[in-house]
C-alpha positions in Angstrom: 25.7 -5.4 -48.4 23.4 -8.6 -48.1 20.6 -7.4 -50.4 23.5 -6.1 -52.9 24.6 -9.8 -52.8 21.6 -11.6 -53.6 20.6 -9.2 -56.0 24.0 -9.2 -58.3 23.9 -13.4 -57.6 20.2 -13.2 -59.5 21.7 -11.1 -62.3 24.6 -13.2 -62.8 22.2 -16.4 -62.7 19.7 -14.3 -65.4 23.1 -14.5 -67.9 24.6 -10.6 -67.2 28.2 -10.3 -66.8 28.8 -7.8 -63.9 32.3 -6.3 -63.5 33.2 -4.0 -60.5 35.6 -1.5 -59.8 36.3 1.3 -57.7 36.0 5.0 -58.2 39.0 7.1 -59.2 38.2 9.9 -56.7 36.7 8.1 -53.7 37.7 4.7 -52.4 34.5 4.2 -51.0 32.4 4.3 -53.9 32.0 1.2 -56.1 30.8 1.2 -59.8 29.8 -2.1 -61.1 28.9 -2.3 -64.8 26.8 -4.3 -66.7 27.0 -6.2 -69.7 24.5 -8.1 -71.7 26.1 -11.1 -73.8 24.5 -11.9 -77.1 22.4 -15.0 -75.9 20.5 -12.7 -73.0 19.7 -10.3 -75.5 18.6 -12.5 -77.8 16.5 -14.3 -74.9 14.9 -11.0 -73.7 14.3 -9.3 -77.1 11.9 -12.4 -77.8 10.2 -11.9 -74.5 9.9 -7.9 -75.1 8.5 -8.6 -78.3 10.8 -5.9 -79.9 10.8 -5.7 -83.3 14.2 -6.1 -85.3 15.6 -5.8 -89.2 14.2 -8.5 -91.5 15.4 -7.0 -94.4 16.6 -3.5 -95.7 13.2 -1.5 -96.9 13.2 0.5 -100.3 9.8 1.2 -100.0 9.9 4.3 -97.7 10.7 7.3 -99.9 10.4 10.9 -98.2 9.2 13.4 -100.5 8.4 17.3 -99.5 6.9 19.6 -101.7 9.7 22.0 -100.3 12.4 19.6 -102.7 12.1 22.0 -105.2 13.4 24.3 -103.2 16.5 22.1 -102.0 19.3 25.0 -102.1 17.1 27.0 -99.2 16.2 23.9 -97.0 19.6 22.5 -97.3 20.7 25.7 -95.0 17.9 24.1 -92.6 18.9 20.5 -92.3 21.7 18.9 -90.4 25.1 18.1 -92.1 24.4 14.6 -93.9 28.4 13.8 -93.8 28.1 13.9 -90.2 24.7 12.4 -89.4 23.8 10.4 -92.1 20.3 9.3 -93.0 19.6 6.0 -91.0 19.0 2.8 -93.2 15.3 1.7 -92.9 14.1 -2.0 -92.6 11.3 -4.5 -92.8 10.9 -5.4 -88.9 9.2 -8.1 -87.1 8.7 -9.2 -83.4 12.0 -11.1 -83.0 12.2 -14.8 -82.3 15.4 -17.0 -81.7 14.1 -20.0 -83.6 14.0 -17.8 -86.8 17.5 -16.1 -86.1 18.2 -16.8 -89.5 15.3 -14.8 -91.1 16.7 -11.6 -89.6 19.2 -9.2 -91.1 22.1 -9.8 -88.8 24.8 -8.4 -90.4 26.9 -7.7 -87.5 26.5 -9.1 -84.0 27.7 -5.9 -82.5 25.4 -3.5 -84.1 22.4 -5.8 -84.7 20.9 -4.5 -81.2 21.6 -0.6 -81.3 22.7 1.0 -77.7 18.8 2.1 -77.1 17.6 -1.2 -77.3 20.4 -2.8 -75.3 19.7 -0.7 -72.4 16.0 -1.0 -72.3 16.8 -4.8 -72.4 19.3 -4.4 -69.4 16.4 -2.2 -67.2 14.1 -4.7 -68.2 16.1 -7.2 -66.3 17.1 -4.9 -63.7 13.6 -4.5 -62.6 12.8 -7.6 -62.4 15.2 -9.3 -60.6 14.4 -9.9 -57.1 16.9 -9.3 -54.1 14.7 -10.4 -51.1 11.9 -12.6 -50.2 9.9 -11.2 -47.4 6.2 -12.9 -45.8 6.2 -14.6 -49.2 6.4 -11.0 -50.7 9.2 -10.9 -53.5 11.2 -7.7 -53.5 12.8 -6.8 -56.7 14.1 -4.2 -58.8 16.5 -1.9 -59.2 14.2 1.2 -58.3 13.7 0.4 -54.9 17.6 -0.1 -54.4 18.2 3.1 -55.4 15.0 4.7 -53.5 16.3 3.0 -50.3 20.1 3.8 -50.6 21.2 0.2 -51.4 22.9 1.6 -54.6 23.6 5.0 -55.4 22.3 5.2 -59.0 21.6 3.2 -62.0 21.7 4.5 -65.6 23.3 3.9 -69.2 26.1 5.6 -70.4 27.1 8.2 -72.6 29.1 6.9 -75.6 31.5 9.9 -75.5 32.3 13.6 -74.4 30.0 16.0 -75.7 32.4 18.7 -76.6 35.0 16.2 -78.7 35.0 13.1 -80.4 36.1 10.1 -78.8 39.8 8.5 -79.9 38.1 4.8 -79.6 37.6 4.1 -83.7 34.8 1.7 -83.0 32.8 4.7 -80.7 29.8 6.3 -82.5 30.3 9.5 -81.2 26.2 10.2 -81.2 26.6 12.2 -78.3 29.0 14.8 -79.9 26.8 14.9 -83.2 23.8 15.6 -81.3 25.6 18.5 -79.6 27.1 19.8 -82.3 24.5 19.6 -84.7 21.1 20.0 -82.3 21.9 21.2 -79.1 24.7 24.0 -79.8 23.5 27.3 -80.3 24.7 28.1 -84.0 22.2 25.1 -84.6 19.5 27.0 -83.6 18.2 27.4 -87.1 18.5 23.9 -88.4 15.8 21.1 -88.2 16.4 18.4 -85.7 17.9 15.3 -86.3 15.0 13.2 -84.9 15.9 9.9 -86.3 19.6 10.3 -84.2 17.7 11.5 -81.1 15.3 8.5 -81.3 18.3 6.2 -81.9 20.2 7.5 -78.9 17.4 8.6 -76.3 14.4 6.2 -77.6 11.4 6.7 -79.3 9.8 8.5 -75.8 11.8 11.5 -76.0 12.0 11.2 -80.1 8.2 11.6 -80.0 8.5 14.8 -77.9 10.7 16.6 -79.4 8.7 15.6 -82.8 5.8 17.3 -81.1 7.5 20.4 -79.9 9.0 21.0 -83.0 5.7 20.5 -85.2 3.8 22.6 -82.3 6.7 25.4 -82.8 6.5 25.6 -86.6 2.5 26.0 -86.6 3.3 28.6 -84.0 5.0 30.6 -86.5 1.5 31.2 -88.7 -0.4 32.3 -85.6 2.4 34.4 -84.7 2.4 36.0 -88.1 -1.3 37.0 -87.8 -1.1 37.9 -84.1 1.7 40.4 -85.0 -0.7 41.5 -88.1 -4.0 42.2 -85.9 -1.6 43.8 -83.2 -0.3 46.3 -85.6 -3.8 46.7 -87.2 -5.1 48.0 -83.4 -2.1 50.2 -83.0 -2.0 51.9 -86.4 -5.6 52.7 -85.9 -5.7 53.4 -82.4 -5.5 57.1 -83.1 -9.2 56.3 -85.1 -10.7 55.2 -82.0 -13.7 57.4 -81.2 -14.3 56.6 -78.0 -10.6 57.1 -76.6 -10.5 60.3 -77.7 -13.8 61.2 -76.0 -12.1 59.9 -72.5 -9.0 61.9 -73.3 -10.3 64.8 -74.6 -10.6 67.6 -71.1 -14.2 68.9 -72.5 -15.6 65.2 -72.5 -14.0 63.1 -70.2 -12.5 65.7 -68.2 -15.8 67.0 -67.1 -17.4 63.3 -66.3 -17.5 62.8 -62.5 -17.3 59.2 -62.3 -18.7 57.8 -58.7 -16.5 56.1 -56.2 -15.5 52.5 -56.8 -15.3 52.0 -52.7 -17.0 53.0 -49.8 -15.6 55.6 -47.0 -12.3 55.9 -48.4 -12.6 56.3 -52.3 -13.2 59.8 -53.5 -15.1 61.2 -56.5 -12.4 60.9 -59.8 -12.9 62.3 -63.7 -12.8 59.8 -66.6 -9.9 61.5 -68.1 -7.4 59.7 -65.6 -8.1 56.5 -67.6 -6.8 58.4 -70.6 -3.5 56.0 -71.0 -5.3 53.0 -70.3 -7.8 53.6 -72.8 -5.2 54.3 -75.6 -3.5 50.4 -74.8 -7.2 49.5 -74.5 -7.7 50.4 -78.4 -4.7 48.3 -79.8 -6.3 45.0 -78.4 -9.8 45.9 -78.3 -10.4 46.0 -81.9 -11.8 44.3 -85.3 -8.6 42.7 -85.5 -8.9 40.8 -82.0 -12.0 39.3 -83.5 -10.5 38.1 -86.7 -7.9 36.7 -84.7 -10.1 35.0 -82.4 -12.0 33.2 -85.1 -8.6 32.4 -87.2 -7.2 30.6 -83.5 -10.4 28.3 -83.5 -9.3 27.1 -86.9 -5.7 27.1 -86.2 -6.0 24.8 -83.1 -7.9 22.5 -85.4 -5.5 22.4 -88.0 -2.6 21.9 -85.6 -4.4 19.0 -84.1 -4.8 16.9 -87.2 -1.9 17.8 -89.0 -0.3 16.7 -86.2 -2.0 13.1 -86.1 -0.8 12.5 -89.3 2.7 13.4 -88.5 2.5 11.0 -85.4 1.0 8.4 -87.8 4.5 8.7 -90.0 6.3 8.4 -86.8 4.5 5.6 -85.7 5.6 3.3 -88.9 9.2 4.8 -89.2 9.9 4.3 -86.0 7.9 0.7 -85.6 5.4 1.7 -83.1 2.4 1.1 -84.5 1.7 -2.3 -82.8 3.3 -1.3 -79.3 0.6 -1.4 -77.2 0.9 -5.3 -77.3 4.2 -5.3 -75.9 3.6 -3.3 -73.1 4.5 -5.1 -69.8 3.1 -4.3 -66.0 5.1 -2.1 -64.4 7.7 -3.8 -61.1 5.8 -2.0 -58.4 2.7 -3.5 -59.8 3.9 -6.9 -60.2 5.4 -6.7 -56.6 1.9 -6.5 -55.3 0.2 -8.9 -57.1 -1.0 -11.1 -53.9 -5.2 -11.7 -54.9 -5.8 -14.6 -57.3 -8.7 -13.8 -59.5 -10.7 -15.6 -62.4 -9.9 -13.8 -65.9 -13.2 -13.6 -67.8 -11.7 -13.8 -70.6 -9.6 -16.9 -70.3 -11.4 -18.3 -67.3 -7.7 -19.1 -65.8 -6.0 -17.6 -62.9 -4.4 -14.5 -62.3 -2.8 -12.4 -59.9 -4.4 -8.9 -59.1 -2.9 -6.3 -56.5 -6.1 -5.7 -54.8 -9.9 -6.6 -54.9 -12.5 -4.7 -56.7 -13.6 -3.3 -53.6 -9.9 -2.4 -52.6 -10.0 -1.1 -55.8 -13.1 1.3 -55.4 -11.6 2.8 -52.1 -8.4 3.6 -53.7 -10.0 5.7 -56.8 -12.3 7.3 -53.7 -9.6 8.3 -51.7 -7.1 9.5 -54.9 -10.5 11.5 -55.9 -10.9 13.0 -52.7 -7.5 13.9 -52.4 -7.5 15.7 -55.9 -10.8 17.5 -54.9 -9.4 18.9 -51.6 -6.3 20.3 -53.4 -8.5 22.0 -56.0 -10.6 23.6 -53.5 -7.2 24.9 -51.8 -6.4 26.4 -55.2 -10.0 27.8 -55.0 -9.3 29.3 -51.6 -6.4 31.1 -53.0 -7.8 32.6 -55.5 -10.4 33.9 -52.9 -8.1 35.2 -51.1 -6.2 37.2 -54.3 -9.6 38.8 -54.8 -10.1 39.8 -51.2 -6.4 41.3 -51.3 -7.7 43.1 -54.8 -10.4 44.5 -53.2 -8.8 45.6 -50.1 -5.8 47.1 -51.7 -8.1 49.1 -53.9 -9.2 51.0 -51.2 -5.6 51.6 -50.3 -4.8 53.1 -53.6 -7.6 55.1 -54.0 -7.4 56.6 -50.6 -4.0 58.0 -51.5 -5.4 60.0 -54.3 -5.5 63.5 -54.0 -8.8 65.1 -53.7 -8.8 66.9 -57.0 -7.5 64.5 -58.8 -7.4 65.3 -62.8 -4.7 62.4 -64.0 -2.0 65.2 -65.5 0.5 63.9 -62.9 2.9 61.7 -65.0 2.7 59.4 -62.1 -1.1 59.2 -61.8 -1.2 59.3 -65.7 0.3 55.8 -65.6 0.1 54.2 -62.3 -4.1 54.4 -61.5 -5.6 52.7 -58.4 -6.4 50.2 -60.9 -3.5 49.7 -62.6 -1.5 49.2 -59.3 -4.3 46.9 -58.1 -4.0 44.9 -60.8 0.0 44.6 -61.3 0.3 43.6 -57.3 -2.5 41.3 -57.5 -1.1 39.7 -60.8 2.8 39.2 -59.0 1.0 38.0 -56.0 -0.9 35.5 -58.0 1.8 34.4 -59.8 4.2 33.4 -56.9 1.1 31.7 -55.1 0.7 29.6 -58.4 5.0 28.4 -58.0 4.1 27.4 -54.6 1.6 25.4 -55.0 2.8 23.6 -57.9 5.8 22.7 -55.9 3.9 21.4 -53.1 1.4 19.4 -55.3 3.6 18.0 -57.5 4.9 15.8 -54.5 1.3 15.2 -53.4 0.2 14.1 -57.3 3.2 11.4 -57.5 2.1 9.7 -53.9 -1.7 9.7 -54.9 -0.7 7.9 -58.5 1.9 5.5 -56.3 -1.2 4.7 -53.7 -3.3 4.2 -57.1 -0.7 1.4 -58.4 -1.5 1.6 -62.2 -0.6 -1.7 -64.0 1.7 -0.5 -66.9 4.1 3.3 -67.2 1.4 4.4 -69.6 -1.1 3.7 -67.2 0.4 5.4 -64.5 1.6 8.6 -66.7 -1.8 9.1 -68.2 -3.2 8.9 -64.5 -0.7 11.5 -63.1 -1.1 13.6 -66.4 -4.5 14.1 -65.6 -4.0 15.0 -61.9 -1.7 17.4 -62.7 -3.2 18.8 -65.3 -6.4 19.2 -63.7 -4.7 21.0 -60.9 -2.6 23.0 -63.1 -6.0 24.0 -65.2 -7.3 25.5 -62.0 -4.4 26.8 -60.6 -2.7 28.7 -63.7 -6.3 29.6 -65.2 -8.3 30.6 -62.2 -7.2 34.1 -61.9 -7.6 34.6 -65.5 -11.4 33.1 -65.8 -12.2 35.5 -62.7 -10.8 38.3 -64.5 -12.5 37.3 -67.8 -15.9 36.6 -66.9 -16.8 37.3 -63.4 -14.9 40.8 -62.3 -17.3 43.8 -62.8 -20.0 41.5 -63.9 -22.0 41.6 -60.8 -21.5 44.9 -58.8 -24.9 46.4 -58.7 -24.8 50.0 -58.6 -23.3 52.9 -56.7 -26.5 53.2 -54.4 -27.1 49.4 -54.1 -23.6 47.8 -54.4 -23.2 43.8 -54.0 -20.8 42.7 -51.2 -18.4 39.9 -51.0 -19.0 37.9 -47.6 -21.1 41.1 -46.7 -17.9 43.4 -46.0 -16.1 43.5 -49.4 -17.8 45.6 -52.4 -17.1 44.0 -55.5 -14.7 45.3 -58.1 -15.8 47.2 -61.0 -13.7 47.1 -64.4 -12.2 50.3 -65.6 -14.9 52.2 -68.2 -13.2 50.6 -71.3 -13.9 47.1 -69.6 -11.4 44.4 -67.9 -9.8 43.3 -71.5 -6.6 45.4 -70.6 -6.5 43.7 -66.8 -6.9 40.6 -68.6 -3.9 41.1 -70.9 -1.9 42.3 -68.4 -2.7 39.1 -66.1 -1.3 37.1 -69.2 1.8 38.7 -69.9 2.7 38.8 -66.3 2.1 34.9 -65.7 3.1 33.8 -69.1 6.5 35.7 -68.9 7.1 35.3 -65.3 6.5 31.4 -66.4 8.9 31.5 -69.1 11.8 33.2 -67.0 11.2 30.9 -63.9 11.5 27.5 -65.9 14.3 28.5 -68.0 15.9 29.5 -64.4 15.5 26.2 -63.5 16.2 23.8 -66.4 19.4 25.7 -67.3 21.0 27.5 -64.0 20.2 24.9 -61.7 21.6 21.5 -63.6 24.6 23.7 -64.4 25.3 25.1 -61.0 24.8 21.8 -59.6 27.5 20.3 -62.0 29.7 23.2 -61.2 29.5 22.9 -57.9 30.0 18.9 -58.0 33.2 19.8 -60.4 34.6 22.0 -57.8 34.4 19.5 -55.1 36.3 17.0 -57.2 40.2 16.8 -57.7 41.0 19.0 -60.9 44.1 16.9 -61.4 42.2 14.0 -62.1 39.6 15.1 -64.6 41.9 13.8 -67.4 42.0 10.2 -66.5 38.5 9.9 -64.7 36.3 7.1 -66.7 33.5 7.5 -68.5 30.9 6.2 -66.2 32.1 8.4 -63.4 32.0 11.5 -65.3 28.4 10.2 -65.9 27.6 9.3 -62.1 28.7 13.2 -61.4 25.8 14.6 -64.0 22.5 15.2 -62.4 19.5 12.6 -63.1 16.8 13.7 -65.1 14.3 11.3 -63.5 11.6 9.3 -64.6 9.1 12.1 -64.6 11.8 14.3 -65.9 9.7 14.7 -69.5 6.5 14.7 -68.3 7.3 18.4 -66.8 8.4 19.4 -70.0 4.9 18.4 -71.5 2.9 20.3 -68.6 4.8 23.3 -69.5 3.9 23.0 -73.0 0.3 22.4 -72.6 -0.1 24.9 -69.8 1.5 27.3 -72.4 -1.0 25.8 -75.1 -3.8 26.9 -73.1 -2.8 30.3 -72.6 -2.0 30.5 -76.6 -5.7 29.3 -77.2 -8.2 30.0 -74.3 -7.3 33.8 -74.2 -6.3 34.4 -77.3 -9.0 37.0 -77.8 -7.4 39.5 -75.3 -3.6 39.0 -76.2 -2.8 38.9 -80.1 1.1 38.8 -79.2 0.7 35.6 -77.0 1.9 33.0 -79.7 4.6 35.2 -80.9 5.6 34.9 -77.0 5.4 31.1 -77.3 7.0 30.9 -80.6 10.1 32.7 -79.1 10.1 30.6 -76.3 9.7 27.4 -77.8 12.7 28.0 -80.2 14.9 28.6 -77.2 13.0 25.7 -75.4 13.9 23.1 -77.9 17.7 24.0 -77.8 17.9 24.6 -74.0 16.3 20.8 -73.5 18.9 19.8 -76.0 21.7 20.9 -74.3 20.7 19.9 -70.5 20.0 16.7 -72.1 23.2 16.6 -74.0 25.5 18.0 -71.6 24.2 18.5 -68.3 21.9 15.1 -67.5 22.9 11.7 -67.3 21.5 9.2 -70.1 17.8 8.2 -69.8 16.8 4.9 -70.3 15.6 4.6 -73.7 11.6 3.9 -73.6 9.4 2.8 -76.5 6.4 5.5 -77.2 3.7 5.5 -79.9 2.3 8.9 -79.0 2.5 11.4 -76.9 -0.4 9.7 -74.6 -3.0 11.4 -72.6 -1.7 15.1 -73.9 -3.5 14.7 -77.2 -7.0 14.4 -75.6 -6.1 17.0 -73.1 -5.1 19.6 -76.1 -8.3 18.3 -77.8 -10.6 19.5 -74.7 -8.6 22.5 -74.6 -9.3 23.7 -78.3 -13.1 23.0 -77.7 -13.0 24.7 -74.8 -11.2 27.9 -76.3 -13.6 28.6 -78.7 -16.5 29.2 -76.1 -13.7 31.3 -73.8 -12.7 33.3 -76.7 -16.4 34.1 -77.9 -17.3 34.8 -74.5 -14.1 37.1 -74.0 -15.5 39.2 -77.2 -18.6 39.3 -75.8 -18.8 40.0 -72.2 -14.9 41.1 -71.4 -14.4 43.4 -74.3 -16.4 46.6 -75.4 -17.1 45.3 -79.2 -20.5 44.5 -79.0 -21.9 47.4 -77.1 -20.1 49.9 -79.7 -21.6 47.8 -82.5 -24.8 47.6 -80.9 -24.5 51.8 -80.7 -23.6 52.0 -83.9 -26.0 50.4 -85.5 -29.0 51.1 -83.2 -28.1 54.1 -80.9 -26.5 56.5 -83.0 -29.4 57.3 -85.0 -33.1 57.7 -84.1 -35.3 56.5 -82.5 -32.9 56.4 -80.1 -30.0 58.6 -80.9 -29.7 61.8 -81.9 -27.3 61.6 -84.9 -28.3 62.0 -88.5 -25.9 59.2 -89.3 -24.1 55.8 -88.3 -21.3 57.3 -85.8 -19.4 56.3 -82.6 -19.7 60.2 -81.7 -21.3 60.2 -78.3 -20.4 56.4 -77.5 -19.1 57.3 -74.1 -21.9 59.2 -72.7 -24.2 56.4 -73.8 -22.3 53.6 -71.6 -21.9 55.8 -68.6 -25.5 55.6 -66.3 -26.3 58.8 -64.2 -26.6 58.8 -60.4 -28.0 61.2 -57.8 -25.3 61.5 -55.2 -28.1 62.3 -52.8 -29.3 58.5 -53.1 -25.7 57.3 -51.8 -26.1 55.6 -48.1 -24.0 58.4 -46.0 -22.9 55.7 -43.4 -21.3 54.1 -46.4 -19.5 57.2 -47.8 -17.3 59.2 -45.2 -17.4 62.4 -47.1 -19.7 62.0 -50.4 -18.9 65.7 -51.7 -15.3 65.1 -51.7 -13.6 66.6 -55.2 -17.0 66.8 -56.2 -17.4 70.8 -56.7 -20.6 71.9 -57.7 -22.0 68.8 -59.3 -24.9 66.9 -58.1 -24.6 63.6 -60.1 -21.9 61.4 -60.8 -21.5 58.5 -63.5 -20.7 54.7 -63.4 -20.4 52.0 -66.1 -23.4 50.3 -66.7 -26.9 50.8 -69.0 -29.7 51.9 -66.3 -32.2 54.7 -66.4 -31.7 57.7 -64.7 -32.7 59.4 -61.2 -36.5 60.8 -61.7 -37.1 58.0 -64.4 -40.1 56.1 -63.7 -37.8 53.3 -63.4 -35.0 55.0 -62.0 -31.6 52.7 -61.7 -33.3 49.8 -63.5 -31.5 48.5 -66.7 -32.7 50.2 -69.8 -33.6 49.3 -73.2 -29.8 49.9 -74.2 -28.8 47.1 -71.9 -31.3 44.7 -73.1 -30.2 44.8 -76.8 -26.7 44.2 -75.7 -27.4 41.5 -73.7 -29.1 40.0 -76.9 -26.6 40.7 -79.2 -23.8 39.2 -77.0 -25.6 35.9 -76.8 -26.7 36.1 -80.4 -22.5 36.5 -81.0 -21.8 33.8 -78.7 -23.8 31.4 -80.6 -23.3 32.5 -83.9 -19.6 32.8 -83.7 -19.5 29.1 -81.8 -21.4 27.4 -84.3 -19.4 28.9 -87.2 -16.3 27.8 -86.0 -17.4 24.3 -84.6 -18.5 23.7 -87.9 -15.5 24.6 -89.5 -13.6 22.4 -87.0 -15.9 19.7 -87.5 -15.4 19.7 -91.2 -11.5 19.9 -91.0 -11.4 17.1 -88.4 -13.3 15.0 -91.0 -11.4 16.0 -94.4 -8.4 15.4 -92.9 -7.8 11.4 -91.7 -5.6 10.9 -88.9 -3.5 8.8 -90.9 -2.4 9.5 -94.4 -3.4 7.2 -97.5 0.4 6.9 -98.5 1.1 5.7 -94.7 -1.8 3.0 -94.4 -0.5 1.8 -98.0 3.2 1.8 -96.4 2.0 -0.5 -93.4 -0.3 -2.4 -95.5 2.9 -3.1 -97.7 5.0 -3.9 -94.8 2.8 -6.4 -93.0 2.3 -8.2 -96.7 5.7 -8.4 -97.0 6.9 -9.5 -93.9 4.3 -12.1 -93.9 5.8 -13.3 -96.9 9.3 -13.4 -96.0 8.5 -15.4 -93.0 6.2 -17.7 -94.6 8.8 -18.5 -97.5 11.5 -19.1 -95.2 9.2 -21.3 -93.2 8.4 -23.0 -96.0 12.1 -23.4 -97.3 12.8 -25.0 -93.6 9.8 -27.5 -94.0 10.8 -28.5 -97.6 14.5 -28.5 -96.6 13.1 -31.0 -93.5 10.9 -32.8 -96.3 14.1 -33.7 -98.8 16.3 -34.9 -96.1 13.6 -37.4 -94.3 13.0 -38.4 -98.0 16.7 -39.1 -98.5 16.9 -40.5 -95.1 14.2 -42.7 -95.6 15.7 -44.2 -99.3 19.0 -44.9 -97.4 17.0 -46.8 -94.5 14.9 -48.7 -97.0 18.1 -49.8 -99.1 19.4 -50.9 -95.7 16.3 -53.0 -95.3 16.2 -54.9 -98.8 16.8 -58.7 -99.3 20.0 -59.4 -100.4 18.5 -60.8 -103.4 17.0 -58.1 -104.4 
């Protein structure tokens, strides 16, 4: 109570008006309504360098190439009779002594609700409530977190599902729900100007980015579906798949055991179904799509920069960085005095240079520890795969021919892959939940200066963790599994105990596709459950506990109090979710061309789900300014560069495309091949090496002849010389041709795509010429307007001074004159 009294007293001293009222439903609950009068708004608008209207702007004309299709685009636009286009103004940082220069048509509307909320929150965050040991304690955040207040939030302007009866209410929440958040508006464009006006620029720029990303995904999804259909309709022409499924070819090839002691010999044709699926994804269309996505991601990033520059101009955030103030938590810890190198004046900082180094070292060590913990979990999943594969293989009958329906679809490889992917997904979500809290603690300890610095620091920590957490299993399957296995007589072991995993005869591409599908699909389902069901159920429980008969007379502030709090990092998690999805769409798209389609469908729903929960289920967030999407932009650029390498390596090392091309052009015809023309016939036989079962180490096999029949040899996936050759079990010439072709392909593909990317980046400027001209024109007219008004004031002052001088001079003249 003492802290509350001191805090509220200081708020009144700063000019705010307070009104306390008791809850309708709970007498112990008191609401303190805060109002900022005109003088306070003007004072803090100048302190915060808020840009406000000078005069109506007639230069901003928006023309689109699609205006000629007005009859069609009208269906996609919001109803302009309900949401009228915002009037645009020339703006300048507000100054009280030049108040007459600003376009003050009505004092009640000069400061819009978002600006009012920003100013009030600025004051609430900096008013002190206690002084202890010469350290000021201040800010509403501290008071709320310590339980002195239950909550602090700006109010929604009306109910979301019907208009307010107050004629002065703008009903912006109702309009947003009807034209943006309602399911029937799913096909309409977003009313970005109204979103920005109601929620602030920070939320507005998020929805602008998400909408633009979704639009660009439409093109990627169309091309991805076309490549998928190409593989689907051409799978019957897949020669190597026919050889695997042919009983006279694949049915007679005896494969070596893939683990020690318990694993039996098996016939190649049991992988027939997986080979059919693999033909869909491992086709020429995959290569085309990988190259296309390397160009697409560059186009998306460059065109988004241009769109972002337009929004910066339209929303007056071009020079935002000069306005940002230090965080209250930072200011409260500023106890050390140092000399500023630029101004040579004393200033206060929270810690010395040595103290800052210690904090950075501790924070970095904590982040590295958690990354190592993720790597340890990945190793645990690998050990699980190795162990469980032995169990599934041991369950196979001795004469396993793959004709049984269950055997046909649920091979040991498939069962291991699916169960490991599900367990991996569960571990990912558990580690995410824990690390989110740890990352916030680390960033709070680091104590960044501004809110932007805070969010950028947290962004880098969270993304680095999420990158390793989500993508490590995919990297393992794509680039490590089946690459270092040795051969049956001399296999490679993990930790001296577990034999390394092998890929299917067709490669690990299908398993990578399975992993991506489970993680992407599971993540989308889990996020939607969290975002939709959780707040809805919490609000439903809250309404159930309240007295239903008092619902009609419950005031606006009490209804908003019972909504769910969004939290300062609510938008951060939305960005993180989309950036992780962006990584799946770009980094591993060569193995799953349908990923952009899944992302497109998810994002169309994501926009409306986010709109629905913000409009109906959450309290109104404090509006914040934002110039761009922050640290997410360089993160996406880094992902785009890495995606070229990963997709090139997936095609080269994970898929079987390069070995097939080498066989077709070199080893199907003399001097290496037996065919008279280029063909894929005999490809499977050329990729499987021969092993003499007498060369097995008997202590590693319980019964090496189990299920073998009269055969004395078995086959395994590699390019090695057969037994009896002078260099038996050494890599043959085919292997070195394939390695050379793979390396050449990676170098050529990377250089081509990087060259195109850099050319596109150079050819498309970040800011369009028209936007640059508008910015320069506005600066010129703003300076001219302020200068002319200043000259008028000086001239008027000069005229007044001249008249006063004449009057004084006349009074001082001698009477004779």
